[in-house]
N, C-alpha and C positions, 0 to 999 in steps of 0.2 A: 507435649505436649499436643493438645486437638483441638480444634473449632468449638469442642461442644465446655471448654472452661467456664468456670462459673453459671453453667444452667442447673437449674436442681433436677431429679429424677423423677421424673413424672412418668406412671406404669402407663397409661392409657397411650400418654405419646409415645412408648418405647413399642408397644405393640403395635400402634399405628405405621412407624416408622419399618419395624421389621416384616411386614405384609406392604407394605411400599414397596419393602427391599427384594421381598421377594419375588415379587414382580418387574423390575429393574432388569434389563439387556443387560446379561455377561457377554463379554468378546468372547468369540469362539477358539480365537488363540491370537499370539502376539505376545509382546514382553509385557511384564510386569511393571505399573506405573503409579505409583505414590502423588495425590494431588494434595494441593494445600491452600490455604484462602487466600486469595490473593491479598487482603492487606498485612495480614500477619504471618502465613507462611505455615499455620498450623495445619495440621492433617487431618484434611476432609473426608478422604478416600483411597483405595487401594484400588486394581483392578488390574488383571492377569488372565490370561488363557482358561475359561471357564468359570471363573469366581469376580466378585465384589464383595468389599471389606469395608466400613464405614464405624465410626466410632457412635457410641448410644448416650453416652454419659462419661465425664469424666471431674472424680475427684479434687480434693484441694491440696496444693501442693505439700509435702510432706517433710519441706523442709524444716530441722529442728526439732520434729515429732521423732518422740520414744515411745515405749511400751508407759501404760497400757493406752494412751491418744492411738498409738498406731494400731493396736488389736483393733481398737473402735472404729478405724479407718478403713480397716479389713473388713471388719465384721459388717460395715454399711454400706461395701459394694459385695459382698458374698449374698446380701439380705435382697442388693438389686436385682442380681444374677437369681437368685431365687424366685424373685418374686415374678420375675419376666419369665421362667422356664414354666413355672405354675401356671398362668397363663397360657403360655405356648402349648404344653400339654393339654389344657383343654380344648384348644383348638385343631390342634395337630396330632394329637395321641402323644403317648409317650415318648419323653426322649431318650437317647442314650448319652453315654460322656466317651471320649475319643481322649486316650491320655496323648500328652504331645511329649513325654519325655526323651520316646526312641528318637523321633524325628531330630528334637532339640542337642540330642547326643550326636546325631551325625551331623547335623549341621554344624555345633562346636565345632568338631574334628575336621572340618572341611569335605567331608561326605555330600555326595549331591541327595537335597529331597524335593520334592514336589513343589513348583511355585507357590502354589496357597501356606505350605507351611512356611516357607522361606518370606512371604510378606506378613505374615504373622509375626515371626521372630523378628524382622524389620523393625516393625512397629511396636516393638518390646511386648507382644503379647504372647507369654508362656505358660498361659494357664490353660489348665485342658478345656476341652471343647467340651460345650453342652450341644448336642446336634440331634435332629431331627430330618427325616427324609427317608425315602423321597415323599416330597411335598406337593400339594396343590396339583394345577392339571396336567405343568408343564415337568413333574417329576423331580423337583428343585431338590436339594439338599441346604439346610440352612444353620447356622450355627453362632454362639454366643459364647464370650471367654471375658475372663476380666484380667488384668495385664499389668504391670511399669517398669518401666526402664530401669531404676535404681534407688536407691533409698528414698531420697527425696523427691523423686518424681509422684506425680498422683497417681491414683489406681485410674483404669480405662477400663469398661465396659463396651464391646465390639461384637459388631455381627456380621457374619456374612451370607452370602450366598454362593450355590455353587450348582453347576451344571453338570456334575460328574459327584457319584458319591463321597462324601467326607469320612475316610477313615484311616487308621493310623496305619505309617508305613512301614 
């Protein structure tokens, strides 16, 4: 669960948060740390060497939800991702997709993966990345993804910024 629970997806807000995230400083080195809301403990951000990621939207919990409602929930989250990607394509040029199946398999077997991928997986963000980069005057990389931890957990749309290329390992 994230600090975004209960909020509606609003495209202009998501775009503004994406642009703000692109301008946010990232630590050049150091350990990866997840941050939570002081009152609820829900995830608010994760930082690590060269990156920062945040939730942009969280869907409803999927407790007791089965098809077709399950499919509807996935379609809603995919539509949010697609509308955000379309708007960012207009601003930053075409995106590309970075598949996470290879890093995920490596991580699941205990093989080392980049801290950025470890951070994504720690927040149950297993969906492929929609990536732009380099973007802006600092040549940063930006990505969005959708994921969820298990059958009952809500779907989460998250964004990340990195001062390093975001590519499949």
